N, C-alpha and C positions, 0 to 999 in steps of 0.2 A: 665697171658700173657701180654706182653707190649701193651699199647694203641697206636693207630696211632698218629703221630704228628698232632696237630690241624691245622697246617699250610699246611698240605698235600693237594695239589690242584689236583682234578680229573676233567678233562674236557672231555665231551662227545660231539662228533660232530655228529649230527643227532637227530632229535626230533621225530622219528618214535617209534613204540612200543619197539624195541630193545633197543634204547637209553634211553627211559623212564623207562623201566624195570631195566636197570642198575642203574639209578639214584634212583629209588624207593627202590631198594634193599640195597643201600648204605646210604640212608638218615637216619639221627638220630644217626650216628656213629662217630661224631666228625671229619668228613671229609668235606673239602670245595668242593662243587659240582657245576659244571657249565654245562649247556646244550646250545649248539650253533645250531640253526636251520635256514636254508636259507629261508624257507617259512614263511608266516605270521601266520602259525598255526601248531599245533602239530598233530601227528598221522601218518605221512608218507603217505604210500599208503592207509591206513585206515583213510581217511579224506573226507571232504566235501568242496564244494565251494558255494559261495553265488550267487544265481540267481539274476542278475542285474535288472530283470523286477519285480520280486515278493519279493525279499529279503529273499527268502526261502533258507535253507541249502539243497543242493543236494549232495548226496553221489556219489563219483566217481564210486563205485560199491558196491553192497550189500555184507556185511561181516556177517558171522554167526560163532558161536562157537559150540562146542559139550560138553556134560557133562564130557567126558574123558579129556578135556583140563584143567587139574587141575592147571597149572601154570598161565594161563590167569585168571582163577577164583580167584587164590590167589592174583594176581596183582590188580584185581578189588576190592577185599575186602580191601586191604591195602589203596587204594586211595578213597574208598567210592563210587564206581560206580556199585556195584553188582546189585543194584535195577534197573539199566537201561537195564537189559536183561530179556527176557521172555523165560522160558523153555517150549518146546513143547513135549508132551508125545507121539505124533504120527505125522507121515508124510504121506501125501496123494500122491499116484502115479496115474497118468492118462495114460492109455494104448492108443496105436494108434487107437483102436476101440472105444475110448470114455468111457471106463469103469474105475472106480476108485478102487484102492486097498489101504489098510491102513497098514502101518508098525508101530507096537506098541508092547510093552512088553506083553508077555503071562505069564502063571502060572508056566512054567518050569524054572528051574535055568539056569544061564549062563553056557555054551554057547548055550543052546537050547531055550533061552527065546524068540527068534524071529521066532522059527520054525512054530508056529501056523499062524502068519501073512504071512510067506513065503508060506506055503502050501495053504493058501486061495488066494494068488495073482492070478489075472486073466490074466496077460499079458504073462504068460508062460504055456505051456502044462505040463502035468504030467511027460512026458519023459524028457522035458527040465529042470524041477525042479530036477529030478534025476541027470542030467548032472551037473547042478550048484552045487548040494550037493556034488557030487564027486569032483568037482573043489575046493570047500571050504575045503574039507578034505585033498586034496593034498597040498593046500596052507599052511596048518599047518606045513608041513614038508619041506617047501622051505628054503634053506639056503640064508639068506638076502645078503650074500656076493657074490652070484652068479649073477653078475651085467651085464653081456654082452649079455643078451637075452631080447628082448622086452616082455612085459607082454602079448601082443596079440599072439605072437609066442608060449609062454608058455601055454596059454589057449588052443590053437589049439592042442598042443601036448598032452593035458590032456582032450581031448574029447569034447571041447566046439565048438559050431557051430556059424555061423554068427548071427543067431537069439539070442542065449544066450549071446553072446558078446554084441550085440547092445541093447538088451532089459534088461539085468541085469547088467553085469559087467561095461559096459560103462556108464549106467545111474548113477551108484553110483560114479564111479571113476573119470569121467571127471569133475564133479562138485567139488569133494573132492580134486583132485590133479591138476586141470587145465592143463591136458595133455591128449592126445589121447592114447588109449591102444597100438597102433602100434608104439608108440614112448616112451612108459612108462617103468620106472624101476620096476622090480618085487618086490624088497624089500619094496618100498613105497606102492605099491598096497597091499601087504601083511599086512602092518601096518594098513592101513585103515580098512580092514575087521577083522583081528585078534584082534588088540588092540582097534580099534574104535567101532566095532559092537559086538564082541563076548565075550570079557573077563569079562565084567561087565554088569548087566542087564539094567543099565540106561546110559551106556557110549555112546550109539548111539543117545541119545536125543539131538536135536539141541537147541541152545539158540540164539534168535534173538534180536538185539538191539531195544529198544523201542523208541529211539531217533536217529536223524542223527549222523553219526560218528563224525562230527564236534562238536557236543555237548557232545558225549561220551568221546572224548579226548580233550575237550575244556575247558570252564571256570571253571568247578568243579575241573578238574585235575590241571589246572594252579594254582588255589587257594591252592590246597594241596601242590604243589611244593613250592609255596611261603611260606606257613606256616611251611614247613620243611627246610627252608633256602637253597633251590636249586635255584641258579641264572639261569634265563632263558633269552636267547638272541634270539628273533625271527627276521626274516628279516635280518639275518646276514650270509653272505656268506664267506666261507673259500677259500682262494687262494691256500695255500699250508701249509704243516706241515713239520717241520724239527727237527732233533735231535740236541739239543744244545751240548751235549757231551755224552760220554758213560755212564755217571752216574748222570747227572744233568737235566734230563727231556727234554722237547720239547718246540719249539716255533711255535705258530699258527699265520700265517699271514692272516689277513682278506682282503677281496677285497677293503675295505676302506683304507688299508694301515696300520691299527693298528696291533700291534704285541702283542700277549698274551702268557705269559709263563705258563707252567703247568708241574707238576712232573709226572703225570700219564695221559695218553691219551687213550680214547676209540673211535675208529672209527666205528660209527654205521650208515653208509650210505649204499645205494644199492650197490650190488656187481659191477655193471658196472661203478660206480663213484669212487671206492676206490683208485685205483692206480693213477688216474688223479690228486689227491690232495696231494700226497706224494712226497716230494722232492727226487731228483735223488740219493743223498747220502744215504737217508734212505731206499728207495725202494730196493736197492741192498742188504740190510741186512734182507730183509723179503722174504725168499724163499717160505713161506707159500702162498704168493699171486701170485706166478708165474702161478699156475694152474687156477686161477680165470677166466682168459680170456677164458678158455674152457667152462665155464658155459653159457648156452643159456637161453633165456627168452621165456615165453609163454604169449599170450594175453588173455584178458577178455573184453567182450563187455557188457556194461550195457545200457539198454534202459528205459528211464523214460517216462511214458505215463499218461496224465491227461485227463480223459473222462468226459463227461457231465452226465453220468449215470453209474450204476453198470455193469461191464463186467464180472469180476471174482467172483464167489460165495464163494470162499475159502479165508482164511487168507494167505495161501501159498500152493503151489502145485508144484510137480515135474512131468514133462512130459516125456514120452517115445516116441522116434522116431520123435521128432519135432526139428525144429531149436531152438525154445524157450525151454530152459531146466528147468528153475525155475521161477515161478511167485510169487512175494511178494506183497501182498495187503496192502499198507501203510495207506490206509484209515482205515483199521481194526487194523493194528499193531501199527501205530504211530498216529492214529486219525488225519490224514492229508487228506484233500480233496479239490478239486478246487472250489466247490460250494456246496449247500445244498444237492444235489442229486448225485454229481459226485464221481469219484473214481480215486485214484492215484495208479498206478501199477509200480513196478520196475521189469524189465525182466533181467535175467542173462543168458549170453551165454559164457560158459567157453571154453578155448582152441579154440578161435574163429579165427583160422588161415584162414579159407575160407572167412572171412569177411574183412580181411585186405586190399584187393585191391579195396573194394567198398566204395563209398561215403556214407555219413550219410543218405541222402535221400533214397538211394537204400536199405540200411540196415533197415531203418524205415519201408519202404513199405513191405519188406519181413517179418518183425516181425508182422505187422498188418495183412498181408495175413495169416500167420501161426496162429495167434490168432483167425482168422475167421474160420479156420478149427476146432479149439477147441471149440469155442463158436460162432456159426454162427450169433447170435444176435449182436455180437460186430460190425458188419458192419453197424448197424443202429445207433451206438453210435457216437457222434461227438467228434473228438479228439481236445481238447482245446489247448494243447501245448505238446511239447515233447523235450527230450534231448537224443542224442545218444553219448555215450562216450566209446571209445575203448582205453584201456591201452595196448599199444604194449608190454611193459615190466612189466606186472602186477605181475608176479612171476618168480622165476627161474624155468626152465623146468626140471622135474624129469625124465631125460633121463637115459638110462642104463649107469652106471658108474659115475653118477654125484656125489655120495658121496666121491669118490676118489679126487674130485676137491675142495671139501668144506674145508676151513681151520679151525683150532681150534681157540678158542677165545684168547688163549695165543700165542704170537708170540716169536720169538727168540730175539727180542729187549726188554730188561727189561723196564717195564712200559708202553709198547705199546700193546693194546688189540683191539680185533675186536668183534663186536656184529652185529647181523642181522640173519634173518631166513635162509640165505644162508650159514652161518657157520655151523660147526658140532654140530647139536642139536639132531640128531636121529629122527627128524620130517621133514615133507615136508614144503613147503612155506605156513605157516599159522600164525595166530595171536599167537597161542600157541608156535609155533617154534620161533617166534620173542621174546616172553617173556622168553622162556627158554634160548635163547642166551644171553639176558641181565643178567639173574640170574647167568649163568655160568661165564660170564665175571666178575661179581661182586664177585663171589666166589674166582676167581683167584687173584683179587685185594686184598681182605681181607687176603688171604693167604700170599701175599707179605708183607702186613702190620702187620703180626704177629697175626692175629685174624681169623684163619681158621674157616669156618662155612659152612654147607651145606644149600643151599638156595632153591634148587629145591623142589617143592611140591611133595608129594607121589602120585603115580597113584591111581586110584580107586581100591578098594580091589577086589581080586579074591576069588570066592568061591572054595570049594573043588573040585567040578566037573570040573570047568574051569581050575584049576591048573593041574588036572589029564589029561585032554584032550588037553590042549593048551600049557602046560609047564609054567614055571615061567616067570614073566615079570620084566624087569629091570626098572630103573627110566627113 
């Protein structure tokens, strides 16, 4: 096969995971690679900022992966950051009555490997477990293209009650998809349960970063890019991109006034910023982007708390029926604490629509009051400091019909590609989806350069029983 012209310039606008994955997949192939990022750091939404008081890295919001996220795992192996994740074999759920249940793999093969944990769960009655089991069975036969019904409506049509929706379905899905069931697409809900939890006996296991996101996607990754001849321009904002001609690439105009030529362009920015930086002559040639304006966003609120003593006795905990949805103990996970006896907790509240009208002081007090209902002794702890961070556009909202609005990575303009978890990846808004988009964009670029190659990592294998009961799984 012909080799690509060594002079071929690929420019990636956006240093989030999608843009990074595109560059990493193309590195070492005789292609000139450049990443342009407007921020002073990489990672996009999966990033940190520096606390001006303590000089600590503070994550915008806690990110976790799952064992089923094979492309993110592949990306981390390529750049040498796999050791910065810790896999958890169990997840602890706390019921509204204050009782804990543990989700962990049992002795049965997939998709029955979680049955023992589910049957022991104390936050559902036996009749409610039968209802949930029936719902899971019916979910197996959902047509993912049936996009015009909310998941909550589907659940009610299939025998689910308010309690099973609140205590089971919402507990899993709101955190996984950052959306509420009464606004949620059925296909994405199905993917979480079928592909994430049931197809493989370890697919549900979560992986937690052992370092702040700014370190995970920071100096070590920047060093890898440099060693692999990827040019990196941070603190560099793009004003507009234009097509030079139908066959001679593009011109990128920076806000500084500098103009950069490139043969191939990958736009790897958030969906709400894409059309704003494309010149009028070029946007008219990109019908794929006309539907992007219909994609909505959903918010996440992260609350960082530093106490003078231990408040949470667990490394991480999922709560049921609380404002606080997930507690991460970073004193245990990342060995970070404010003093010799203190504890640093990060609280995650996904799909935090109800918090958007509130100021940070009110949100903080509500979280502290909620923690006091979980651990009454927390009222005696002194709060040393705190951060409340709400990302209004944290992810694209997985509303019914959203997949019809997501464009492919290849556009109708030769040499112009898209990357981002909001493009067509088959996944919701996750780190895995972002990496998949970058790999898919890289596949299309290599195809155009005469070197076609499949870059997507294979999903976790299915056993015989899982294939029989759940059907086959695509990439």
